[in-house]
C-alpha positions as CSV (number, residue, x, y, z in Angstrom):
1,X,0.0,0.0,0.0
2,X,1.3,3.5,-0.9
3,X,1.3,5.9,2.0
4,X,-0.1,9.5,1.9
5,X,3.5,10.7,1.7
6,X,3.2,9.9,-2.0
7,X,2.0,13.5,-2.6
8,X,5.5,14.7,-3.7
9,X,5.2,17.2,-6.5
10,X,8.2,15.9,-8.4
11,X,7.1,12.3,-8.2
12,X,3.4,13.0,-8.9
13,X,4.4,14.7,-12.1
14,X,6.6,11.8,-13.2
15,X,4.3,9.0,-12.2
16,X,1.3,10.7,-13.9
17,X,3.1,11.5,-17.1
18,X,5.2,8.3,-17.2
19,X,2.3,6.0,-16.7
20,X,0.7,7.4,-19.9
21,X,3.9,7.5,-21.9
22,X,5.2,4.2,-20.6
23,X,2.0,2.4,-21.4
24,X,2.0,3.9,-24.9
25,X,5.7,3.0,-25.5
26,X,5.2,-0.5,-24.1
27,X,2.3,-1.2,-26.4
28,X,4.3,0.0,-29.3
29,X,7.5,-1.9,-28.5
30,X,6.1,-5.3,-27.7
31,X,5.4,-5.9,-31.4
32,X,8.0,-7.9,-33.3
33,X,10.5,-7.8,-30.4
34,X,13.1,-10.5,-30.2
35,X,15.3,-9.2,-27.4
36,X,14.1,-7.7,-24.1
37,X,16.7,-5.5,-22.3
38,X,16.9,-5.8,-18.5
39,X,19.0,-4.3,-15.8
40,X,20.3,-0.7,-15.1
41,X,22.9,1.7,-16.3
42,X,24.8,4.3,-14.2
43,X,24.4,8.1,-15.1
44,X,26.8,9.4,-12.5
45,X,26.1,10.8,-9.0
46,X,23.7,13.5,-10.3
47,X,21.2,11.2,-11.9
48,X,21.9,7.8,-10.6
49,X,20.5,4.6,-12.2
50,X,18.7,4.3,-15.5
51,X,16.4,1.3,-15.7
52,X,15.8,-0.5,-19.0
53,X,12.7,-2.4,-18.0
54,X,10.0,-1.6,-15.5
55,X,10.6,-5.0,-13.9
56,X,13.9,-3.6,-12.6
57,X,12.6,-0.2,-11.5
58,X,13.1,1.0,-8.0
59,X,10.5,3.7,-7.2
60,X,10.4,4.6,-3.6
61,X,12.0,3.6,-0.3
62,X,12.8,-0.1,-0.6
63,X,14.2,-0.8,2.9
64,X,17.1,1.6,2.2
65,X,18.2,0.0,-1.0
66,X,20.9,1.8,-3.0
67,X,19.5,4.2,-5.5
68,X,16.3,5.0,-3.6
69,X,15.3,8.4,-2.2
70,X,17.6,9.8,0.4
71,X,15.4,12.6,1.8
72,X,13.4,10.6,4.4
73,X,10.6,10.2,1.9
74,X,8.8,6.9,2.6
75,X,6.8,5.1,-0.2
76,X,7.3,2.2,-2.4
77,X,5.7,1.4,-5.8
78,X,5.9,-2.2,-7.1
79,X,7.7,-2.5,-10.5
80,X,5.4,-2.1,-13.5
81,X,2.5,-1.0,-11.4
82,X,2.7,2.8,-11.6
83,X,5.0,2.9,-14.7
84,X,5.3,0.6,-17.6
85,X,8.2,0.9,-19.9
86,X,10.8,-1.4,-21.7
87,X,13.6,-1.3,-24.2
88,X,13.7,-4.0,-26.8
89,X,15.6,-5.0,-30.0
90,X,13.4,-6.2,-32.8
91,X,14.1,-8.7,-35.5
92,X,15.8,-6.0,-37.7
93,X,18.2,-5.3,-34.8
94,X,16.6,-1.9,-34.2
95,X,16.0,-0.5,-30.7
96,X,12.4,0.3,-29.6
97,X,10.9,1.7,-26.4
98,X,12.1,3.7,-23.4
99,X,14.3,3.4,-20.3
100,X,13.6,5.5,-17.1
101,X,15.5,7.6,-14.7
102,X,14.1,9.1,-11.5
103,X,15.5,12.6,-12.2
104,X,15.0,12.9,-15.9
105,X,12.1,10.5,-16.6
106,X,11.8,8.5,-19.8
107,X,14.8,8.1,-22.1
108,X,13.5,7.1,-25.5
109,X,15.4,4.8,-28.0
110,X,13.0,5.4,-30.8
111,X,11.0,8.4,-32.0
112,X,10.1,10.7,-34.9
113,X,12.7,13.5,-34.4
114,X,15.8,13.5,-36.6
115,X,19.0,12.7,-34.6
116,X,21.6,15.5,-34.4
117,X,25.0,15.9,-36.2
118,X,25.0,13.5,-39.2
119,X,21.3,12.5,-38.6
120,X,20.9,8.9,-39.9
121,X,24.5,8.6,-41.1
122,X,25.0,5.8,-38.6
123,X,22.4,3.7,-40.5
124,X,25.0,2.4,-42.8
125,X,26.2,0.2,-40.0
126,X,22.8,-1.4,-39.5
127,X,21.9,-2.7,-43.0
128,X,20.0,0.5,-43.6
129,X,17.0,-0.7,-41.5
130,X,17.1,2.1,-38.9
131,X,15.6,5.3,-40.4
132,X,12.9,7.9,-40.1
133,X,10.3,5.7,-41.8
134,X,10.2,3.3,-38.8
135,X,11.0,5.9,-36.1
136,X,14.3,4.2,-35.3
137,X,17.1,6.0,-33.5
138,X,19.4,3.2,-32.5
139,X,20.4,-0.2,-33.9
140,X,22.7,-3.1,-33.4
141,X,25.2,-4.7,-35.8
142,X,25.6,-8.4,-35.0
143,X,28.9,-8.6,-37.0
144,X,30.7,-5.8,-35.2
145,X,28.7,-6.4,-32.0
146,X,28.4,-2.6,-31.7
147,X,25.3,-0.4,-31.0
148,X,24.9,2.6,-33.2
149,X,22.8,5.8,-33.0
150,X,21.0,7.7,-30.3
151,X,18.7,7.9,-27.4
152,X,16.8,11.0,-26.2
153,X,15.6,12.4,-22.9
154,X,11.9,12.9,-23.4
155,X,11.3,15.7,-20.9
156,X,14.2,18.0,-21.8
157,X,15.5,16.9,-25.2
158,X,19.1,16.0,-24.6
159,X,20.6,13.4,-26.9
160,X,22.8,10.5,-25.8
161,X,25.3,9.1,-28.4
162,X,25.6,5.3,-28.2
163,X,28.6,5.0,-30.6
164,X,30.6,8.0,-29.4
165,X,34.3,8.0,-30.2
166,X,34.9,10.0,-27.0
167,X,34.0,7.0,-24.9
168,X,34.0,3.2,-25.0
169,X,31.2,2.6,-27.6
170,X,28.3,0.5,-26.5
171,X,28.6,-3.1,-27.5
172,X,26.8,-6.4,-26.8
173,X,28.8,-9.6,-26.1
174,X,28.2,-12.3,-28.7
175,X,28.6,-16.0,-28.5
176,X,31.8,-16.1,-30.6
177,X,33.8,-13.0,-29.8
178,X,35.0,-11.2,-26.6
179,X,34.1,-7.5,-26.7
180,X,35.9,-6.8,-23.4
181,X,38.7,-9.4,-22.9
182,X,39.5,-10.6,-19.4
183,X,36.3,-9.4,-17.8
184,X,34.1,-12.5,-18.2
185,X,31.3,-10.7,-20.1
186,X,28.4,-13.1,-20.7
187,X,26.6,-13.4,-24.0
188,X,23.9,-10.8,-24.3
189,X,25.6,-8.4,-21.7
190,X,26.3,-4.8,-22.7
191,X,29.5,-2.9,-22.1
192,X,30.5,0.7,-22.9
193,X,29.3,4.2,-22.4
194,X,26.8,6.6,-24.1
195,X,28.0,10.2,-24.2
196,X,25.7,13.2,-23.5
197,X,25.8,16.9,-22.3
198,X,24.4,15.6,-19.0
199,X,27.3,13.2,-18.5
200,X,28.2,9.7,-19.6
201,X,25.8,6.8,-19.2
202,X,27.7,3.6,-18.3
203,X,26.1,0.3,-19.3
204,X,28.2,-2.1,-17.2
205,X,30.3,-1.6,-14.1
206,X,33.0,-3.8,-15.5
207,X,33.7,-1.3,-18.3
208,X,33.3,1.8,-16.1
209,X,36.8,3.2,-15.7
210,X,38.9,0.4,-14.2
211,X,35.8,-1.4,-13.2
212,X,33.9,-0.3,-10.1
213,X,31.6,-3.3,-9.5
214,X,32.7,-3.5,-5.9
215,X,31.4,0.0,-5.4
216,X,28.2,-0.4,-7.4
217,X,27.0,-3.4,-9.2
218,X,25.0,-2.8,-12.4
219,X,24.7,-3.9,-16.0
220,X,22.4,-3.8,-18.9
221,X,21.8,-7.2,-20.5
222,X,19.4,-9.0,-22.8
223,X,17.1,-10.8,-20.4
224,X,15.4,-13.4,-22.5
225,X,17.2,-16.6,-23.4
226,X,18.2,-16.9,-27.0
227,X,20.1,-19.4,-29.1
228,X,22.3,-18.8,-32.1
229,X,24.7,-20.7,-34.4
230,X,22.7,-23.9,-34.7
231,X,24.8,-26.5,-36.5
232,X,24.7,-30.1,-37.7
233,X,25.6,-32.8,-38.3
234,X,29.1,-32.1,-37.0
235,X,30.2,-35.6,-37.9
236,X,33.1,-35.8,-40.3
237,X,34.4,-38.7,-42.3
238,X,37.3,-38.9,-39.9
239,X,34.8,-39.3,-37.0
240,X,33.1,-42.1,-38.9
241,X,36.4,-43.9,-39.6
242,X,37.9,-43.5,-36.2
243,X,34.8,-44.6,-34.3
244,X,33.6,-47.0,-36.9
245,X,30.2,-45.3,-36.8
246,X,28.8,-43.3,-39.7
247,X,25.2,-43.2,-38.5
248,X,25.5,-40.3,-36.1
249,X,24.9,-36.5,-35.9
250,X,25.9,-34.0,-33.2
251,X,23.5,-31.0,-32.9
252,X,25.2,-27.9,-31.5
253,X,24.2,-24.3,-30.6
254,X,25.5,-21.2,-28.8
255,X,23.9,-18.9,-26.3
256,X,23.1,-15.5,-27.7
257,X,21.8,-14.3,-24.3
258,X,20.4,-15.6,-21.0
259,X,21.4,-18.6,-18.8
260,X,20.5,-22.0,-20.1
261,X,19.2,-24.6,-17.5
262,X,17.5,-27.0,-19.9
263,X,16.9,-27.6,-23.6
264,X,14.4,-29.4,-25.8
265,X,15.0,-30.8,-29.3
266,X,12.7,-32.0,-32.1
267,X,14.0,-33.9,-35.1
268,X,11.9,-34.9,-38.1
269,X,12.1,-35.8,-41.8
270,X,9.5,-33.2,-42.6
271,X,9.5,-29.4,-42.1
272,X,6.6,-29.5,-39.7
273,X,5.0,-26.2,-38.8
274,X,5.0,-24.8,-35.3
275,X,3.7,-25.3,-32.8
276,X,5.7,-28.5,-33.0
277,X,3.6,-31.6,-33.4
278,X,5.8,-33.6,-31.0
279,X,3.5,-36.6,-31.1
280,X,4.2,-37.2,-34.8
281,X,7.9,-36.1,-34.9
282,X,10.6,-38.7,-35.6
283,X,12.3,-37.8,-32.3
284,X,11.4,-35.5,-29.4
285,X,13.9,-35.2,-26.5
286,X,11.4,-33.7,-24.1
287,X,12.8,-31.1,-21.6
288,X,16.4,-32.1,-20.8
289,X,17.8,-30.4,-17.6
290,X,21.3,-29.6,-18.8
291,X,23.6,-26.6,-19.6
292,X,25.1,-28.7,-22.4
293,X,25.1,-27.0,-25.8
294,X,25.1,-30.1,-27.9
295,X,23.1,-33.3,-28.3
296,X,24.1,-36.6,-30.0
297,X,21.8,-38.5,-32.3
298,X,22.2,-42.1,-33.5
299,X,20.0,-45.0,-34.6
300,X,18.7,-45.0,-31.0
301,X,16.9,-41.7,-31.8
302,X,15.7,-43.2,-35.2
303,X,18.4,-42.0,-37.6
304,X,18.7,-44.0,-40.8
305,X,21.3,-43.9,-43.5
306,X,21.1,-41.4,-46.4
307,X,18.2,-39.4,-44.9
308,X,17.6,-35.6,-44.7
309,X,16.6,-34.2,-41.3
310,X,15.1,-31.0,-40.0
311,X,15.6,-30.0,-36.3
312,X,14.4,-27.5,-33.8
313,X,15.7,-26.3,-30.5
314,X,14.0,-24.6,-27.5
315,X,16.0,-23.4,-24.4
316,X,14.9,-22.8,-20.8
317,X,16.3,-20.0,-18.6
318,X,17.0,-20.0,-14.8
319,X,13.3,-19.3,-14.1
320,X,12.3,-22.3,-16.2
321,X,10.8,-20.0,-18.9
322,X,11.2,-21.3,-22.4
323,X,12.6,-19.5,-25.4
324,X,11.0,-19.5,-28.8
325,X,11.6,-22.5,-31.0
326,X,14.6,-22.1,-33.2
327,X,14.8,-24.0,-36.5
328,X,18.2,-25.1,-37.9
329,X,18.8,-23.3,-41.2
330,X,22.5,-23.1,-41.7
331,X,23.6,-26.1,-43.7
332,X,26.1,-25.4,-46.5
333,X,28.5,-27.3,-48.7
334,X,31.2,-26.5,-46.1
335,X,29.5,-28.6,-43.4
336,X,30.5,-32.2,-42.7
337,X,27.7,-33.6,-44.7
338,X,28.4,-31.4,-47.7
339,X,24.8,-30.4,-48.0
340,X,23.9,-33.0,-50.7
341,X,20.3,-32.0,-51.0
342,X,21.1,-28.2,-51.3
343,X,18.6,-27.5,-48.5
344,X,20.0,-25.2,-45.8
345,X,17.3,-26.4,-43.3
346,X,18.4,-30.0,-43.3
347,X,21.4,-32.1,-42.4
348,X,22.0,-35.5,-44.2
349,X,23.3,-38.7,-42.8
350,X,25.9,-40.8,-44.7
351,X,24.6,-43.4,-47.2
352,X,26.4,-46.2,-45.3
353,X,29.3,-47.0,-43.1
354,X,32.9,-46.1,-44.2
355,X,35.4,-48.6,-45.6
356,X,37.7,-50.4,-43.2
357,X,41.3,-50.6,-44.6
358,X,43.4,-53.7,-43.7
359,X,46.6,-55.1,-45.2
360,X,49.3,-57.7,-44.8
361,X,52.8,-58.1,-46.2
362,X,55.2,-60.8,-47.2
363,X,57.7,-61.7,-46.0
364,X,56.0,-61.2,-42.7
365,X,57.7,-59.6,-39.8
366,X,60.4,-57.0,-40.1
367,X,61.0,-55.7,-43.6
368,X,64.5,-55.9,-45.1
369,X,66.3,-52.9,-46.6
370,X,67.1,-53.2,-50.3
371,X,64.6,-56.0,-50.9
372,X,61.0,-56.0,-52.2
373,X,58.2,-56.5,-49.7
374,X,54.8,-57.4,-51.1
375,X,51.7,-55.6,-49.6
376,X,48.2,-56.9,-50.0
377,X,45.2,-54.6,-49.3
378,X,42.4,-57.0,-50.5
379,X,41.6,-57.9,-46.9
380,X,40.0,-54.3,-46.6
381,X,36.2,-54.2,-46.5
382,X,33.6,-51.7,-47.7
383,X,29.9,-51.0,-47.4
384,X,27.2,-50.0,-49.9
385,X,23.7,-48.5,-50.0
386,X,22.2,-52.0,-50.4
387,X,24.2,-53.2,-47.4
388,X,24.9,-50.0,-45.4
389,X,26.0,-51.7,-42.2
390,X,27.3,-55.1,-43.5
391,X,30.9,-55.3,-44.7
392,X,32.1,-57.0,-47.9
393,X,35.7,-57.6,-49.0
394,X,37.1,-55.1,-51.4
395,X,38.1,-55.8,-55.0
396,X,39.3,-53.4,-57.7
397,X,35.8,-52.8,-58.9
398,X,34.4,-51.3,-55.7
399,X,37.5,-50.0,-53.8
400,X,40.4,-47.8,-54.8
401,X,43.7,-47.9,-53.0
402,X,46.4,-45.4,-52.2
403,X,49.7,-46.5,-50.6
404,X,52.4,-44.3,-49.0
405,X,55.3,-44.5,-46.6
406,X,57.3,-42.0,-44.5
407,X,60.5,-43.5,-46.0
408,X,61.1,-40.8,-48.5
409,X,63.6,-42.8,-50.5
410,X,61.5,-46.0,-50.7
411,X,60.4,-47.2,-54.1
412,X,56.7,-48.1,-54.4
413,X,56.0,-50.2,-57.5
414,X,52.4,-48.9,-57.7
415,X,50.7,-46.6,-55.2
416,X,47.2,-47.2,-56.5
417,X,46.9,-51.0,-56.8
418,X,45.5,-53.4,-54.2
419,X,48.8,-55.4,-54.4
420,X,52.1,-53.4,-54.4
421,X,55.7,-53.9,-53.6
422,X,57.8,-51.5,-51.6
423,X,61.6,-51.4,-51.6
424,X,62.6,-49.6,-48.3
425,X,65.7,-47.5,-47.9
426,X,65.8,-46.3,-44.3
427,X,66.9,-48.8,-41.6
428,X,64.5,-47.6,-38.9
429,X,60.9,-47.9,-37.9
430,X,58.8,-47.1,-41.0
431,X,55.2,-46.1,-41.3
432,X,53.2,-47.6,-44.2
433,X,49.7,-46.1,-44.9
434,X,46.8,-47.5,-46.9
435,X,43.8,-45.3,-47.8
436,X,40.8,-47.1,-49.2
437,X,37.9,-45.3,-50.9
438,X,34.6,-46.8,-52.0
439,X,32.4,-45.9,-55.0
440,X,30.8,-43.1,-53.0
441,X,34.2,-41.6,-52.3
442,X,34.0,-42.4,-48.6
443,X,37.7,-42.8,-47.5
444,X,39.4,-44.2,-44.5
445,X,43.1,-44.8,-43.9
446,X,45.2,-47.2,-41.8
447,X,48.8,-46.8,-40.7
448,X,51.1,-49.5,-39.6
449,X,54.6,-49.1,-38.1
450,X,57.0,-51.7,-39.4
451,X,60.6,-52.3,-38.3
452,X,63.1,-52.3,-41.1
453,X,66.6,-53.8,-41.0
454,X,69.6,-54.6,-43.2
455,X,69.8,-58.1,-44.4
456,X,72.2,-60.3,-42.5
457,X,75.6,-60.8,-44.3
458,X,76.1,-64.1,-46.1
459,X,78.9,-66.1,-44.4
460,X,80.9,-68.6,-46.5
461,X,83.4,-71.0,-45.0
462,X,86.7,-71.0,-47.0
463,X,89.2,-73.7,-46.5
464,X,92.6,-72.5,-45.5
465,X,95.4,-73.2,-47.9
């Protein structure tokens, strides 16, 4: 309950005007938003904290908490009850909405006024999506990780430059690059400082001067959990050879923001619309309590050879709240499956198991320097689409062979035949390698270390004269 001491002229003015403006801004910004900002920034001793979401606002005397009124004024307003506001980043990476400060009121990140200096010159850094036509003043470039543009104090008109060259420009930590090395910045956290005539606005205590988090702890961050960089199948031919298992895929992802406590995966051979029909999907993991950012699939989850698969991911944050569903859409020819169906939304399993090289040599045992040793690769086996997991002995019609040795002066009679002779030169341990490829160009190699020695001298007994 708010006490009668609420009748403070300054606060009454803010609460009346901000409720109206905040509700309006909130209704405008919740459309097409993909990232909701949370936390607070520091605007110096004069203005104190700037809150980026009403859920984080401190309005009133909250048991003497830092940032509250210091004039003996006793009242408390629950977050988002007397003032509703939020700052968000939409699917075009443009900022929307308003932050709030006790002294200056709303600080808008979007509006119809033309920004100062070069106006919309910063728009070149944001794929030209932030302009007057969509009332955008600030945007984010997910390649440079930098925020560009402006914010504006609604009540008095001062502008704050987010990409000022006079300060550390505002940036957002990504999953793949460190924007402020050595400070353990989490994905989705902001660093840097916005410049204004009213003083600098610092977005993270870790990047304020030498880092003053022990004095005051604050940061602005993207509050909702998000995933990025979904990849598959992450299973190379070398994996298939080494582990003798081609029917496998590893699904991976990175965190773009938030803290993961669980995940959920759906895999299917059809691009099923969402909401996910998990009852008809090929595989549904259910909610897996884990911070792991990869999940392995095999025949246990229903994988079959030579099949194209779609997959979707949903994450859960520390409150147990789920993210949106993310669909994998990044397959290219550079991936481990080579994208054989030319569909960026699928990964493809191998047609069958990989060949298994094997060879023997005669004379058996140590090889002899300066003599020919016969090598036989016909004990190698291969697989086919008709027998994807049943091996058959190789012959020259279904397997190709490639022989090599680390003895650089050795003479190989034929490096591409199943049967070959090698005349070794170096009297030391020698590596011989055989690579076997099947008709689908699946290739595996086998190395053997052989001991090589000089032939023993021939002793002849001669009768003394």
